C-alpha positions in Angstrom: 21.4 4.2 -11.6 18.0 4.5 -9.9 17.1 2.1 -7.7 13.3 0.9 -6.8 12.6 1.5 -3.1 9.6 0.0 -1.4 7.1 2.9 -0.7 5.3 1.7 2.7 1.8 3.2 4.1 1.5 4.4 7.3 0.4 2.6 10.4 -2.4 4.7 10.4 -3.9 4.4 7.0 -3.3 0.5 7.1 -5.4 0.5 10.1 -8.0 2.7 8.8 -8.1 0.2 5.7 -8.3 -2.9 8.2 -11.4 -1.0 9.9 -13.2 -0.2 6.5 -12.5 -3.8 5.4 -13.8 -5.4 8.4 -17.2 -3.8 7.9 -17.5 -5.8 4.3 -18.9 -9.2 3.7 -16.9 -11.4 1.7 -13.4 -13.1 1.6 -10.5 -10.9 1.7 -9.0 -9.5 -1.5 -5.7 -10.7 -2.7 -2.4 -8.9 -2.0 -1.9 -7.2 -5.1 -5.6 -5.5 -4.6 -4.5 -4.5 -1.1 -1.2 -3.2 -1.9 -3.2 -1.0 -4.5 -5.7 0.2 -2.3 -3.1 1.1 0.4 -0.9 2.8 -2.4 2.0 0.1 -1.4 4.1 -0.2 -4.0 7.7 0.7 -5.8 8.6 4.0 -6.3 11.8 5.5 -8.2 13.5 7.8 -6.0 13.7 11.8 -7.1 17.2 12.1 -8.7 19.6 14.2 -7.1 21.6 16.9 -9.4 
């Protein structure tokens, strides 16, 4: 049985994203869009043989 684990972006990538986002005008994107842009999602771990 494979469990899915949460993959989190590095702190540095989040900081870079926030800096770039602050330069843009308009409301912030929804949570789903933020996770997509940062590559933050569920991934399947590699199976050990």
